[in-house]
C-alpha positions as CSV (number, residue, x, y, z in Angstrom):
1,M,-3.2,42.2,4.0
2,N,-4.7,39.1,5.6
3,F,-5.6,37.8,2.2
4,L,-2.1,38.3,0.9
5,K,-0.7,36.6,4.0
6,R,-2.9,33.5,3.4
7,I,-1.7,33.4,-0.2
8,S,1.9,33.6,0.8
9,V,1.6,30.8,3.4
10,V,-0.2,28.5,0.9
11,T,2.3,29.2,-1.9
12,F,5.3,28.9,0.4
13,A,4.1,25.6,1.8
14,T,3.7,24.1,-1.7
15,I,7.0,25.4,-3.0
16,V,8.8,24.0,0.1
17,S,7.1,20.6,-0.3
18,S,8.1,20.4,-3.9
19,C,11.4,22.3,-3.8
20,G,13.2,19.4,-5.4
21,T,11.4,20.1,-8.7
22,T,10.5,23.8,-8.3
23,F,14.1,24.9,-7.7
24,N,15.8,22.3,-9.9
25,Q,13.9,22.7,-13.2
26,P,15.9,21.6,-16.3
27,V,16.8,24.6,-18.4
28,D,19.5,23.1,-20.6
29,F,20.5,19.8,-22.3
30,Q,22.0,17.2,-19.9
31,K,24.9,15.0,-20.4
32,A,24.7,11.2,-20.7
33,R,25.0,9.5,-17.3
34,I,25.4,6.1,-15.9
35,G,22.1,4.3,-15.4
36,E,20.3,4.4,-12.1
37,I,20.6,1.6,-9.6
38,S,17.8,0.5,-7.3
39,T,17.8,-1.0,-3.8
40,V,17.4,-4.4,-5.3
41,T,20.6,-3.9,-7.4
42,K,22.5,-3.3,-4.2
43,K,21.0,-6.4,-2.7
44,L,22.1,-8.4,-5.8
45,E,25.6,-7.2,-5.5
46,K,25.7,-8.1,-1.8
47,L,24.7,-11.7,-2.2
48,P,27.2,-14.2,-0.9
49,E,29.6,-15.6,-3.4
50,P,28.7,-18.9,-5.2
51,E,30.8,-22.0,-5.0
52,E,30.6,-22.1,-8.8
53,A,28.7,-19.7,-11.1
54,V,26.0,-21.4,-13.2
55,V,26.1,-21.0,-17.0
56,V,22.7,-19.8,-18.2
57,G,21.2,-19.0,-21.5
58,V,18.4,-16.4,-22.2
59,Y,16.9,-16.7,-25.7
60,N,14.2,-14.1,-25.2
61,F,12.6,-12.4,-22.2
62,R,10.0,-10.4,-24.0
63,D,6.9,-8.3,-23.5
64,L,3.9,-10.7,-23.5
65,T,1.3,-8.1,-22.8
66,G,0.8,-6.9,-26.4
67,Q,-0.3,-3.6,-24.9
68,Y,0.3,-0.2,-26.4
69,K,0.7,3.0,-24.5
70,A,-2.5,4.8,-23.8
71,S,-3.1,8.5,-24.5
72,E,-5.9,11.0,-24.1
73,T,-6.8,10.6,-27.8
74,G,-6.6,6.8,-27.8
75,S,-3.7,4.3,-28.0
76,T,-0.5,4.9,-29.9
77,F,1.9,2.6,-31.7
78,S,4.4,2.9,-28.8
79,T,4.4,-0.1,-26.5
80,A,3.4,0.3,-22.8
81,V,6.5,-1.5,-21.5
82,T,10.1,-1.8,-22.6
83,Q,11.0,-4.4,-25.3
84,G,14.5,-4.8,-23.8
85,G,13.7,-7.2,-21.1
86,T,16.4,-9.7,-22.2
87,S,19.1,-7.0,-21.9
88,I,17.9,-6.1,-18.4
89,L,17.8,-9.7,-17.3
90,I,21.3,-10.4,-18.5
91,K,22.6,-7.4,-16.6
92,A,20.8,-8.5,-13.5
93,L,22.3,-12.1,-13.8
94,A,25.8,-10.7,-14.2
95,D,25.3,-8.3,-11.2
96,S,24.4,-11.2,-8.9
97,K,27.7,-13.1,-9.7
98,W,25.8,-16.4,-9.4
99,F,25.3,-16.8,-13.1
100,V,27.4,-16.7,-16.3
101,P,25.0,-15.5,-19.0
102,I,25.9,-16.5,-22.6
103,E,24.6,-15.0,-25.8
104,R,21.5,-16.7,-27.1
105,E,19.2,-13.9,-28.1
106,N,21.0,-13.3,-31.3
107,I,22.7,-16.6,-31.6
108,G,22.4,-16.5,-35.4
109,N,24.7,-13.4,-35.5
110,L,27.2,-15.1,-33.3
111,L,27.3,-18.3,-35.5
112,N,27.7,-16.3,-38.7
113,E,30.6,-14.4,-37.2
114,R,32.3,-17.6,-36.1
115,N,31.9,-19.0,-39.6
116,I,33.5,-15.9,-41.0
117,I,36.4,-16.3,-38.6
118,R,36.8,-20.0,-39.6
119,S,36.7,-19.4,-43.3
120,T,39.1,-16.4,-43.0
121,R,41.7,-18.5,-41.1
122,E,41.4,-21.3,-43.6
123,E,42.2,-18.9,-46.4
124,Y,45.2,-17.2,-44.9
125,R,46.7,-19.9,-42.8
126,G,45.8,-23.0,-44.7
127,T,44.8,-24.8,-41.6
128,P,43.6,-28.4,-42.1
129,K,39.9,-28.8,-41.9
130,N,40.0,-31.4,-39.1
131,E,42.0,-29.0,-36.8
132,P,39.8,-26.9,-34.5
133,Q,40.1,-23.3,-35.5
134,V,37.6,-21.5,-33.2
135,P,37.2,-22.3,-29.5
136,P,33.9,-24.2,-28.8
137,L,30.9,-22.3,-27.5
138,L,29.8,-22.6,-23.9
139,Y,26.6,-24.5,-23.5
140,A,24.0,-23.6,-20.9
141,G,23.1,-25.9,-18.0
142,I,20.0,-23.8,-17.3
143,L,17.7,-21.9,-19.6
144,L,15.8,-18.9,-18.3
145,E,12.4,-18.2,-19.8
146,G,9.4,-16.1,-19.0
147,G,8.5,-12.5,-19.7
148,I,6.5,-9.5,-18.8
149,V,3.0,-11.0,-18.6
150,S,0.8,-8.0,-17.7
151,Y,0.8,-4.2,-17.4
152,D,-2.4,-3.0,-15.7
153,T,-3.1,0.7,-15.8
154,N,-5.1,2.8,-13.3
155,I,-5.5,0.0,-10.7
156,L,-5.7,2.8,-8.2
157,T,-6.5,6.5,-8.9
158,G,-7.6,9.3,-6.7
159,G,-6.9,12.8,-5.4
160,M,-8.3,15.7,-3.4
161,G,-8.5,19.4,-3.7
162,A,-10.1,22.5,-2.3
163,R,-10.7,26.1,-3.4
164,Y,-11.8,29.1,-1.4
165,F,-12.3,32.6,-2.9
166,G,-10.1,31.8,-5.9
167,V,-7.3,30.2,-3.8
168,G,-7.0,26.4,-4.2
169,G,-4.8,23.4,-4.3
170,S,-5.2,19.9,-5.6
171,T,-3.4,16.6,-5.7
172,Q,-3.9,13.6,-8.0
173,Y,-2.3,10.2,-8.2
174,R,-2.4,7.1,-10.4
175,Q,-1.0,3.7,-9.8
176,D,-0.2,1.1,-12.5
177,R,1.2,-2.4,-12.1
178,V,3.7,-4.5,-14.1
179,T,4.0,-8.3,-13.5
180,I,6.7,-10.7,-14.7
181,Y,7.4,-14.4,-14.5
182,L,10.9,-15.9,-14.6
183,R,11.5,-19.7,-14.8
184,A,14.6,-21.8,-14.7
185,I,14.7,-24.9,-16.9
186,S,17.3,-27.7,-16.8
187,T,18.7,-28.4,-20.2
188,S,19.6,-32.0,-19.3
189,N,16.0,-33.2,-18.8
190,G,13.7,-30.1,-19.4
191,K,12.5,-30.0,-15.8
192,I,11.3,-26.6,-14.5
193,L,13.5,-26.0,-11.5
194,K,12.0,-22.7,-10.3
195,N,9.3,-20.4,-11.3
196,I,9.4,-16.8,-9.8
197,Y,6.5,-14.4,-9.8
198,I,7.2,-10.7,-9.2
199,S,5.0,-7.6,-9.4
200,K,5.8,-3.9,-9.1
201,T,3.6,-0.8,-8.9
202,I,4.3,2.3,-10.8
203,L,3.2,5.7,-9.3
204,S,2.3,8.9,-11.1
205,Q,1.6,11.9,-8.9
206,E,0.6,15.6,-9.4
207,V,0.5,18.4,-6.8
208,G,-0.5,21.9,-7.5
209,V,-1.6,25.2,-6.0
210,N,-3.2,28.0,-7.9
211,L,-4.6,31.5,-7.3
212,F,-7.2,33.3,-9.4
213,K,-8.4,36.5,-7.6
214,Y,-9.4,40.1,-8.3
215,V,-7.3,42.1,-5.9
216,N,-8.6,45.4,-7.0
217,F,-10.8,47.0,-9.6
218,Q,-9.7,45.6,-13.0
219,R,-6.7,44.0,-11.4
220,L,-6.6,40.2,-11.6
221,L,-3.9,38.2,-9.8
222,E,-3.2,34.7,-11.2
223,A,-0.5,32.4,-10.0
224,E,0.2,28.7,-10.2
225,V,2.9,26.4,-8.8
226,G,3.2,22.6,-8.7
227,F,4.9,19.5,-10.0
228,T,4.2,16.2,-11.6
229,R,6.2,13.0,-10.9
230,N,6.0,9.9,-13.0
231,E,7.9,6.7,-12.1
232,P,9.7,5.5,-15.2
233,V,8.2,2.2,-16.5
234,Q,11.7,0.9,-17.5
235,L,13.0,1.3,-14.0
236,A,10.0,-0.5,-12.6
237,V,10.6,-3.4,-15.0
238,K,14.3,-3.4,-14.2
239,E,13.6,-3.6,-10.4
240,A,11.0,-6.4,-10.9
241,I,13.5,-8.4,-13.0
242,E,16.3,-7.9,-10.5
243,K,13.9,-9.0,-7.7
244,A,13.1,-12.1,-9.7
245,V,16.8,-12.9,-10.1
246,E,17.3,-12.4,-6.3
247,G,14.5,-14.8,-5.6
248,L,15.9,-17.3,-8.1
249,V,19.2,-17.3,-6.3
250,I,17.8,-17.6,-2.8
251,E,15.2,-20.2,-3.6
252,G,17.9,-22.2,-5.4
253,I,20.1,-22.1,-2.3
254,Q,17.1,-23.1,-0.2
255,D,16.4,-26.2,-2.5
256,K,20.2,-26.9,-2.7
257,L,20.3,-26.4,-6.5
258,W,23.5,-24.4,-6.0
259,Q,25.7,-23.7,-3.0
260,P,27.3,-20.6,-1.5
261,K,31.1,-20.5,-1.5
262,D,31.3,-20.4,2.4
263,G,28.7,-23.2,2.9
264,W,25.0,-23.4,3.5
265,E,25.3,-21.7,6.9
266,S,26.5,-18.4,5.4
267,A,23.1,-18.0,3.6
268,D,20.8,-19.1,6.5
269,Q,19.8,-15.6,7.5
270,L,19.3,-14.7,3.8
271,V,16.9,-17.6,3.4
272,L,15.1,-16.8,6.6
273,D,14.6,-13.1,5.5
274,Y,13.4,-14.2,2.1
275,A,10.9,-16.7,3.6
276,K,9.5,-14.0,5.8
277,E,9.2,-11.6,2.9
278,K,7.5,-14.3,0.8
279,D,5.0,-15.1,3.6
280,E,4.3,-11.4,3.9
281,A,3.7,-11.1,0.2
282,E,1.3,-14.1,0.2
283,L,-0.8,-12.3,2.8
284,T,-0.9,-9.0,0.9
285,K,-3.7,-8.1,-1.5
286,I,-3.3,-6.2,-4.7
287,Y,-3.8,-2.8,-3.0
288,D,-1.0,-3.5,-0.5
289,R,-3.3,-4.7,2.2
290,K,-2.7,-7.7,4.4
291,Y,-5.3,-10.5,4.6
292,I,-6.3,-11.0,8.2
293,D,-8.2,-14.1,9.4
294,N,-9.9,-13.1,12.6
295,E,-10.0,-16.4,14.4
296,H,-10.9,-14.7,17.7
297,K,-14.5,-14.7,18.8
298,S,-14.6,-11.8,21.3
299,S,-12.8,-8.7,22.5
300,L,-12.9,-6.3,25.5
301,G,-12.7,-2.6,25.0
302,I,-12.3,0.6,27.0
303,S,-12.8,4.1,25.6
304,G,-12.8,7.6,26.8
305,G,-14.1,10.8,25.3
306,A,-16.9,13.4,25.4
307,A,-20.7,13.4,25.5
308,I,-22.4,16.5,24.0
309,L,-26.1,17.1,24.9
310,S,-28.5,18.5,22.3
311,G,-31.6,19.4,24.3
312,D,-33.8,22.3,25.2
313,Y,-30.9,24.7,26.1
314,S,-29.1,26.5,23.3
315,K,-25.6,26.1,24.8
316,K,-23.9,22.8,24.3
317,D,-21.1,21.8,26.6
318,A,-19.0,18.6,26.5
319,G,-19.0,16.2,29.4
320,A,-16.8,13.3,30.2
321,L,-17.4,9.8,28.8
322,L,-16.2,6.4,29.9
323,K,-17.2,3.3,28.0
324,L,-16.6,-0.4,28.5
325,D,-17.7,-2.9,25.9
326,F,-17.7,-6.5,24.9
327,N,-17.7,-7.7,21.3
328,T,-18.5,-11.2,20.1
329,A,-18.2,-12.1,16.4
330,L,-21.0,-13.9,14.6
331,T,-19.3,-13.8,11.2
332,P,-16.1,-12.0,10.0
333,S,-18.3,-9.0,9.2
334,F,-21.1,-9.1,11.7
335,S,-20.8,-9.1,15.5
336,L,-22.8,-8.3,18.6
337,N,-21.6,-5.5,20.9
338,F,-22.7,-4.9,24.5
339,A,-21.5,-1.8,26.3
340,A,-21.7,-0.1,29.7
341,T,-21.2,3.7,29.8
342,A,-20.8,6.4,32.4
343,F,-21.1,10.0,31.2
344,Q,-22.1,13.5,32.1
345,L,-24.4,15.8,30.1
346,E,-23.9,19.5,30.6
347,S,-25.6,22.6,29.2
348,S,-25.6,26.3,30.1
349,N,-24.1,25.6,33.6
350,V,-27.7,24.6,34.5
351,V,-27.6,20.9,33.6
352,Q,-24.8,18.7,34.9
353,N,-26.5,15.3,35.0
354,K,-24.5,12.1,35.5
355,F,-25.7,8.9,33.9
356,I,-24.8,5.3,33.6
357,G,-26.2,3.1,30.9
358,T,-26.2,-0.2,29.1
359,E,-26.8,-0.9,25.4
360,G,-26.7,-3.6,22.8
361,N,-25.7,-3.1,19.1
362,V,-25.2,-5.0,15.9
363,L,-21.8,-4.1,14.4
364,F,-20.8,-4.4,10.8
365,K,-17.2,-4.3,9.7
366,L,-16.7,-2.9,6.2
367,L,-13.2,-4.5,5.8
368,P,-13.1,-7.5,8.1
369,H,-9.8,-8.9,6.8
370,D,-7.7,-5.8,7.0
371,N,-5.5,-4.3,9.7
372,F,-7.5,-1.1,9.3
373,G,-11.2,-1.5,9.3
374,P,-14.1,1.1,9.4
375,Y,-17.3,-0.1,10.9
376,I,-20.9,1.0,11.6
377,Y,-23.3,-0.1,14.3
378,G,-26.7,0.5,15.7
379,G,-29.0,-0.7,18.5
380,G,-30.8,0.4,21.7
381,G,-30.3,0.8,25.4
382,L,-31.2,2.2,28.8
383,I,-29.6,5.1,30.7
384,F,-30.1,5.9,34.4
385,N,-29.9,9.4,35.9
386,L,-27.8,9.4,39.1
387,E,-28.8,12.9,40.3
388,N,-30.9,13.3,43.4
389,D,-32.5,16.6,42.6
390,I,-34.6,15.4,39.7
391,P,-38.0,17.2,39.3
392,D,-41.1,15.2,40.2
393,N,-42.3,15.1,36.6
394,I,-39.0,13.8,35.3
395,G,-38.1,10.1,35.3
396,S,-34.7,8.6,36.2
397,T,-34.8,5.8,33.6
398,H,-34.6,6.6,29.9
399,F,-34.8,4.5,26.8
400,K,-32.8,5.4,23.8
401,L,-31.7,4.3,20.3
402,Q,-28.2,4.8,19.0
403,Y,-26.1,4.4,15.9
404,G,-22.6,5.3,15.1
405,L,-19.5,4.7,13.0
406,G,-15.9,4.2,13.8
407,A,-12.6,2.7,12.7
408,E,-10.1,0.3,14.2
409,Y,-6.4,-0.3,13.5
410,L,-4.7,-3.5,14.7
411,L,-1.3,-2.8,16.3
412,N,-0.6,-6.5,16.7
413,E,-2.5,-9.8,17.3
414,K,-4.0,-8.7,20.6
415,I,-4.3,-4.9,20.6
416,G,-6.4,-2.6,18.4
417,L,-6.8,1.2,18.5
418,K,-10.3,2.6,17.8
419,I,-12.1,5.9,17.3
420,F,-15.8,6.4,17.0
421,A,-18.6,8.9,16.8
422,E,-22.1,8.0,18.0
423,H,-25.6,9.6,17.9
424,N,-27.9,8.7,20.8
425,I,-31.6,9.4,20.3
426,G,-33.6,9.7,23.5
427,L,-37.2,8.5,23.5
428,D,-38.3,11.3,25.8
429,D,-37.5,15.0,26.5
430,E,-36.2,14.5,30.0
431,L,-32.4,14.2,29.8
432,D,-31.9,17.9,30.6
433,N,-34.6,17.9,33.4
434,L,-36.7,20.1,31.2
435,I,-39.7,19.2,29.0
436,N,-40.1,21.8,26.3
437,G,-41.1,21.7,22.6
438,K,-41.9,18.7,20.4
439,R,-38.4,17.4,19.9
440,D,-36.9,14.7,22.2
441,D,-33.5,15.2,23.7
442,H,-30.5,13.5,22.2
443,Y,-26.7,13.5,22.6
444,F,-23.5,12.7,20.8
445,N,-20.6,10.5,22.0
446,L,-17.1,11.0,20.6
447,G,-14.3,8.7,21.8
448,I,-11.1,6.9,21.3
449,G,-10.1,3.6,22.9
450,V,-8.4,0.3,22.9
451,N,-9.6,-3.2,22.2
452,Y,-8.0,-6.3,23.7
453,Y,-8.8,-9.5,21.8
454,L,-9.4,-12.7,23.7
455,G,-8.4,-16.2,22.7
456,K,-5.2,-17.6,21.3
457,S,-5.0,-15.4,18.3
458,A,-6.5,-12.1,17.2
459,G,-6.0,-10.8,13.8
460,K,-3.8,-13.8,12.9
461,N,-2.3,-13.7,9.4
462,T,-3.2,-16.6,7.2
463,K,-2.9,-17.3,3.5
464,K,-5.8,-16.3,1.3
């Protein structure tokens, strides 16, 4: 019964987490529907009205990657990204209401049709040749060029899973990336007015739980539940193009290439928000991590936690730990750490020794320019026993070596949260007031704390 309960809990949790796909499986043909809109589409529609819409021409916004869709057996003749970039761009331009797109992709078809109209009217109406028969075409003040310049697959992959006695679950994910460029060119002098660069990640995810278990003699129970979700590439390209159009409008307002209907002041907040978003993007690496330039040289930290003795007594109890430390940076990755600790080591209700200590470490940050950074450290130190009833053959001063690992997350420019685990190796067998065996005493510190960075700026964001 306990086994069946565990199976029920695991299966129920997975089904609930994926109920959108588990209980809404397609079982019949679906009707055609209006295409999806994204959050960027809504932002385009909410842009302030222009004083006058700009006539633009788009000859071709094409796939420049030349990449074919990958498969398990190799590549296919199907392209990795949509070939309809021009249509998506024209729709985004119209949605923004800042541009009047005119037909240029298939201009030959348009000109042929106009010739047919002209010749037909001449035949049936006898119109003199010098009289205009067809209204003139609009000409573009701005040409929009560019294209989809890259489609990178598997820039980030991973997953996790576990199985116990035939019961298991797993999750896998994959992230691709599409990049586009959009530039605006003046038709009067050929000057490139704006060049917009946009990238969009594409997520594929799989979650599943399975069971393979003999529940009785010659009785095998097998069950599986899960779902797979793939973000459509076309929607990712659509969102990237719409974001490029939004950027083109706002940067054009900022540089006074075109003007809002209600004056420049009506778009001030829009320009400020876009500038903030752009600064944020310039500090973000490809894996959605911000680049942090640690201009500070030092920090003060306080931590609390537990100290666990591993000595000559079999029982291991946790005692209180308080740690104060000072950290000074030598390079972005390496720093010197000096700490003072107060802690209690307990074991079997026999040992309850209180200590204070000092130590020095060399600390190495694995990700020195990230908000979240794991680190490792090591060094040596002294601890002093504060108890009065120490046996005569036991000293009150002890040398030790220590090493540890931890991680820190910067909340803002001054405050960082940290967690760490540390192994302290005693150089004698006297920490528990008992000398026994060949192995020296040692203890573990586990803690969580806060760092306060000194100086004018800690973790300040700067451009790469």
